[in-house]
C-alpha positions as a Markdown table, in Angstrom:
| # | Residue | x | y | z |
|---|---|---|---|---|
| 1 | Met | 186.1 | 164.6 | 206.3 |
| 2 | Ala | 184.6 | 161.3 | 207.2 |
| 3 | Thr | 184.1 | 160.1 | 210.8 |
| 4 | Gly | 184.6 | 156.4 | 210.0 |
| 5 | Ile | 186.2 | 154.4 | 207.3 |
| 6 | Ala | 182.9 | 152.9 | 206.2 |
| 7 | Ser | 179.3 | 154.1 | 206.4 |
| 8 | Ser | 178.5 | 151.3 | 208.8 |
| 9 | Gln | 180.7 | 152.9 | 211.4 |
| 10 | Ser | 178.7 | 156.2 | 211.5 |
| 11 | Gln | 175.4 | 155.8 | 209.8 |
| 12 | Asn | 174.1 | 159.1 | 211.2 |
| 13 | Asn | 176.3 | 161.1 | 208.9 |
| 14 | Asn | 177.1 | 160.6 | 205.2 |
| 15 | Gln | 180.6 | 159.5 | 204.4 |
| 16 | Ser | 180.8 | 161.5 | 201.2 |
| 17 | Val | 181.9 | 165.1 | 200.9 |
| 18 | Met | 179.0 | 167.2 | 199.6 |
| 19 | Asp | 181.1 | 169.6 | 197.5 |
| 20 | Pro | 184.5 | 168.1 | 196.5 |
| 21 | Arg | 185.8 | 171.5 | 195.4 |
| 22 | Asn | 185.1 | 173.0 | 198.8 |
| 23 | Pro | 185.5 | 170.3 | 201.5 |
| 24 | Leu | 185.4 | 172.8 | 204.3 |
| 25 | Arg | 181.6 | 172.9 | 203.8 |
| 26 | Asp | 181.7 | 169.5 | 205.5 |
| 27 | Tyr | 183.5 | 170.7 | 208.6 |
| 28 | Gly | 181.3 | 169.8 | 211.5 |
| 29 | Arg | 180.7 | 167.6 | 214.5 |
| 30 | Ser | 182.0 | 164.0 | 214.4 |
| 31 | Ala | 179.3 | 161.4 | 213.9 |
| 32 | Leu | 180.3 | 160.0 | 217.3 |
| 33 | Asp | 180.0 | 163.3 | 219.1 |
| 34 | Phe | 177.2 | 162.9 | 221.6 |
| 35 | Arg | 177.5 | 166.0 | 223.9 |
| 36 | His | 176.6 | 164.5 | 227.2 |
| 37 | Gln | 177.3 | 161.2 | 228.8 |
| 38 | Gly | 176.7 | 159.9 | 232.3 |
| 39 | Ser | 177.3 | 156.5 | 233.8 |
| 40 | Gly | 177.4 | 155.0 | 237.2 |
| 41 | Asn | 177.3 | 151.7 | 239.0 |
| 42 | Phe | 176.8 | 150.4 | 242.5 |
| 43 | Ser | 177.3 | 147.1 | 244.3 |
| 44 | Tyr | 175.8 | 146.4 | 247.7 |
| 45 | Glu | 176.1 | 143.3 | 249.8 |
| 46 | Leu | 173.3 | 142.9 | 252.3 |
| 47 | Pro | 174.7 | 142.8 | 255.9 |
| 48 | Leu | 172.8 | 139.7 | 256.8 |
| 49 | Gly | 173.9 | 136.4 | 258.3 |
| 50 | Arg | 176.8 | 135.1 | 260.3 |
| 51 | Gly | 179.6 | 137.6 | 260.9 |
| 52 | Lys | 177.4 | 140.5 | 259.5 |
| 53 | Arg | 175.7 | 143.4 | 261.2 |
| 54 | Phe | 172.2 | 141.8 | 261.2 |
| 55 | Leu | 171.2 | 138.2 | 262.0 |
| 56 | Asn | 174.8 | 137.4 | 262.9 |
| 57 | Gly | 173.7 | 134.7 | 265.3 |
| 58 | Leu | 172.3 | 132.4 | 262.6 |
| 59 | Asn | 173.8 | 129.0 | 261.9 |
| 60 | Gly | 173.2 | 126.2 | 259.5 |
| 61 | Met | 170.5 | 126.4 | 256.9 |
| 62 | Pro | 169.0 | 129.7 | 258.1 |
| 63 | Asp | 172.4 | 131.4 | 257.7 |
| 64 | Lys | 172.9 | 130.0 | 254.2 |
| 65 | Leu | 169.5 | 131.4 | 253.2 |
| 66 | Ala | 169.9 | 134.8 | 254.7 |
| 67 | Gly | 173.5 | 135.5 | 253.9 |
| 68 | Gly | 175.4 | 136.1 | 250.7 |
| 69 | Trp | 173.0 | 138.4 | 248.9 |
| 70 | Gln | 174.4 | 141.2 | 246.7 |
| 71 | Phe | 172.6 | 143.9 | 244.6 |
| 72 | Asn | 174.3 | 145.5 | 241.6 |
| 73 | Gly | 173.3 | 148.2 | 239.1 |
| 74 | Ile | 174.7 | 150.0 | 236.1 |
| 75 | Val | 173.1 | 153.3 | 234.8 |
| 76 | Thr | 173.9 | 154.6 | 231.3 |
| 77 | Leu | 172.8 | 158.0 | 230.0 |
| 78 | Leu | 173.6 | 159.5 | 226.6 |
| 79 | Ser | 172.4 | 162.5 | 224.7 |
| 80 | Gly | 171.6 | 162.1 | 221.0 |
| 81 | Phe | 174.1 | 161.6 | 218.2 |
| 82 | Pro | 174.3 | 164.3 | 215.6 |
| 83 | Phe | 172.8 | 163.7 | 212.2 |
| 84 | Thr | 172.6 | 165.6 | 208.9 |
| 85 | Pro | 169.4 | 166.5 | 207.0 |
| 86 | Leu | 169.7 | 165.5 | 203.4 |
| 87 | Val | 167.8 | 166.4 | 200.2 |
| 88 | Gly | 167.3 | 162.7 | 199.4 |
| 89 | Ser | 168.4 | 163.0 | 195.8 |
| 90 | Asn | 171.3 | 164.3 | 193.7 |
| 91 | Gln | 169.9 | 167.8 | 193.4 |
| 92 | Ser | 173.4 | 169.2 | 192.6 |
| 93 | Gly | 173.7 | 166.9 | 189.6 |
| 94 | Asn | 177.3 | 166.0 | 190.3 |
| 95 | Gly | 176.6 | 162.3 | 189.9 |
| 96 | Asn | 177.4 | 161.3 | 193.5 |
| 97 | Gln | 175.4 | 158.1 | 194.0 |
| 98 | Phe | 175.5 | 158.4 | 197.8 |
| 99 | Ser | 173.5 | 161.6 | 197.5 |
| 100 | Pro | 175.1 | 163.7 | 200.3 |
| 101 | Asp | 173.3 | 166.8 | 199.0 |
| 102 | Arg | 172.0 | 168.9 | 201.9 |
| 103 | Pro | 169.0 | 171.3 | 201.8 |
| 104 | Asn | 168.9 | 175.1 | 202.4 |
| 105 | Trp | 167.6 | 176.6 | 205.6 |
| 106 | Asn | 164.2 | 178.1 | 205.0 |
| 107 | Pro | 164.5 | 181.8 | 205.9 |
| 108 | Asn | 160.7 | 182.1 | 206.2 |
| 109 | Phe | 160.3 | 179.3 | 208.8 |
| 110 | Gln | 159.4 | 180.2 | 212.3 |
| 111 | Gly | 159.3 | 177.8 | 215.3 |
| 112 | Ala | 161.4 | 174.9 | 216.5 |
| 113 | Val | 163.2 | 172.8 | 214.0 |
| 114 | Lys | 163.4 | 169.9 | 216.3 |
| 115 | Thr | 160.0 | 168.7 | 217.4 |
| 116 | Gly | 161.1 | 165.6 | 219.3 |
| 117 | Arg | 158.2 | 163.5 | 218.0 |
| 118 | Val | 158.7 | 159.9 | 216.9 |
| 119 | Asp | 156.5 | 160.4 | 213.9 |
| 120 | Gln | 158.4 | 163.6 | 212.9 |
| 121 | Trp | 161.6 | 164.3 | 214.9 |
| 122 | Tyr | 162.2 | 167.5 | 213.0 |
| 123 | Asp | 160.0 | 169.8 | 210.9 |
| 124 | Pro | 160.8 | 169.4 | 207.2 |
| 125 | His | 159.3 | 172.9 | 206.5 |
| 126 | Ala | 162.4 | 174.3 | 208.3 |
| 127 | Phe | 164.3 | 173.5 | 205.0 |
| 128 | Ser | 164.0 | 174.4 | 201.4 |
| 129 | Leu | 165.0 | 172.6 | 198.2 |
| 130 | Pro | 168.2 | 174.1 | 196.6 |
| 131 | Thr | 168.0 | 175.2 | 193.1 |
| 132 | Ser | 168.9 | 172.5 | 190.6 |
| 133 | Gly | 172.7 | 172.3 | 190.1 |
| 134 | Thr | 173.5 | 173.9 | 193.5 |
| 135 | Trp | 174.2 | 172.7 | 197.0 |
| 136 | Gly | 172.3 | 173.8 | 200.1 |
| 137 | Asn | 173.7 | 175.8 | 203.0 |
| 138 | Val | 172.7 | 173.4 | 205.9 |
| 139 | Gly | 175.8 | 172.2 | 207.7 |
| 140 | Arg | 176.9 | 168.7 | 208.6 |
| 141 | Gly | 175.6 | 167.2 | 211.9 |
| 142 | Val | 173.4 | 170.2 | 212.7 |
| 143 | Leu | 170.6 | 168.2 | 214.4 |
| 144 | Asp | 170.6 | 165.7 | 217.3 |
| 145 | Gly | 168.8 | 162.4 | 217.4 |
| 146 | Pro | 167.1 | 160.8 | 220.4 |
| 147 | Gly | 169.2 | 160.1 | 223.5 |
| 148 | Leu | 169.6 | 156.8 | 225.4 |
| 149 | Ala | 168.9 | 155.8 | 229.0 |
| 150 | Glu | 169.3 | 152.3 | 230.4 |
| 151 | Phe | 169.4 | 150.7 | 233.8 |
| 152 | Asp | 170.8 | 147.2 | 234.2 |
| 153 | Phe | 170.2 | 145.4 | 237.5 |
| 154 | Ser | 171.4 | 142.1 | 239.0 |
| 155 | Val | 171.1 | 140.0 | 242.1 |
| 156 | Phe | 173.8 | 137.6 | 243.3 |
| 157 | Lys | 173.5 | 135.0 | 246.0 |
| 158 | Thr | 176.6 | 133.2 | 247.1 |
| 159 | Thr | 176.0 | 130.1 | 249.3 |
| 160 | Pro | 178.8 | 128.2 | 250.9 |
| 161 | Ile | 178.6 | 124.5 | 250.8 |
| 162 | Thr | 181.9 | 123.5 | 252.4 |
| 163 | Glu | 185.0 | 125.5 | 253.3 |
| 164 | Thr | 186.2 | 125.4 | 249.7 |
| 165 | Thr | 183.0 | 125.0 | 247.8 |
| 166 | Arg | 180.4 | 127.7 | 247.0 |
| 167 | Val | 177.4 | 128.0 | 244.7 |
| 168 | Leu | 176.8 | 131.4 | 243.0 |
| 169 | Phe | 173.3 | 132.2 | 241.7 |
| 170 | Arg | 172.9 | 135.2 | 239.4 |
| 171 | Ala | 169.7 | 136.9 | 238.2 |
| 172 | Glu | 170.4 | 139.7 | 235.7 |
| 173 | Phe | 168.0 | 142.2 | 234.3 |
| 174 | Phe | 169.1 | 144.2 | 231.3 |
| 175 | Asn | 167.1 | 147.4 | 230.7 |
| 176 | Ile | 165.0 | 146.5 | 233.7 |
| 177 | Thr | 162.7 | 149.5 | 233.2 |
| 178 | Asn | 162.0 | 148.3 | 229.7 |
| 179 | Arg | 162.6 | 151.9 | 228.4 |
| 180 | Val | 162.2 | 152.3 | 224.6 |
| 181 | Asn | 165.4 | 153.9 | 223.2 |
| 182 | Phe | 164.7 | 155.2 | 219.7 |
| 183 | Gly | 167.0 | 155.1 | 216.7 |
| 184 | Leu | 167.8 | 157.9 | 214.3 |
| 185 | Pro | 165.1 | 159.7 | 212.3 |
| 186 | Asn | 164.8 | 159.6 | 208.5 |
| 187 | Pro | 167.3 | 162.3 | 207.3 |
| 188 | Asn | 165.8 | 162.7 | 203.8 |
| 189 | Val | 163.7 | 165.9 | 203.9 |
| 190 | Phe | 162.3 | 165.9 | 200.4 |
| 191 | Ser | 160.5 | 163.4 | 198.0 |
| 192 | Gly | 159.7 | 164.4 | 194.5 |
| 193 | Gly | 160.7 | 168.0 | 195.2 |
| 194 | Gln | 158.2 | 168.3 | 198.1 |
| 195 | Pro | 158.6 | 167.8 | 201.9 |
| 196 | Ser | 158.5 | 164.0 | 202.4 |
| 197 | Pro | 155.7 | 162.6 | 204.6 |
| 198 | Thr | 158.3 | 160.4 | 206.2 |
| 199 | Ala | 160.9 | 163.1 | 206.9 |
| 200 | Gly | 162.1 | 162.9 | 210.4 |
| 201 | Lys | 160.1 | 159.7 | 211.1 |
| 202 | Ile | 161.7 | 157.1 | 213.4 |
| 203 | Val | 161.0 | 153.5 | 212.5 |
| 204 | Ala | 163.5 | 151.6 | 214.6 |
| 205 | Thr | 164.8 | 151.4 | 218.2 |
| 206 | Thr | 168.3 | 151.0 | 219.5 |
| 207 | Gly | 169.4 | 148.6 | 222.2 |
| 208 | Thr | 167.1 | 145.9 | 223.4 |
| 209 | Ser | 163.9 | 145.6 | 225.4 |
| 210 | Arg | 164.0 | 144.1 | 228.9 |
| 211 | Gln | 166.0 | 140.9 | 229.0 |
| 212 | Ile | 166.3 | 138.6 | 231.9 |
| 213 | Gln | 168.8 | 135.8 | 232.4 |
| 214 | Phe | 169.7 | 133.4 | 235.2 |
| 215 | Gly | 172.9 | 131.6 | 236.0 |
| 216 | Leu | 174.1 | 129.0 | 238.5 |
| 217 | Lys | 177.9 | 128.5 | 239.1 |
| 218 | Leu | 179.6 | 125.9 | 241.2 |
| 219 | Met | 183.0 | 127.2 | 242.5 |
| 220 | Phe | 185.5 | 124.9 | 244.2 |
């Protein structure tokens, strides 16, 4: 019933079965099931310098400066990972210290369950607290967290020194657009029997902010 061997492998879904006497209630999406993924890459060498389409008459230092430039990019797009709303306490009273208890759907709620806001990714009023000693009817992995988008870019410059010796310069920009990719929201809906003020709140990011690194390599 668990996606991973340990909770650290799939933190977006609890690794405990909610009702051990009815494990099929935990049948649902894998914690690693993001529904959409897109990725692509490109590499383009500028046609400049000796033997190229443009400026092919250059020699000496002008040719070394103009030629050998290459642009590269990697684009990664992911939709959100599923996560499971939780009561936040052992409402069922079965003694499970991991508190996998899930709430009920609120039949009187109207509107969108998922708000998509960082301060409240889902509306806690879409759920109701199960009666003490019972489990809720919300399924496993019924909501999606934030997606991810990242563009990595690099510039290479290869400069020949002799027939067998070259210098490679690299400038690499990870997440060059500096896009903020948000982590998972707080799954605990209730606190003290009432909707929690931090339910659905996102307090962390995933991935990194823009990072830049340079490298110089002598090849012979």
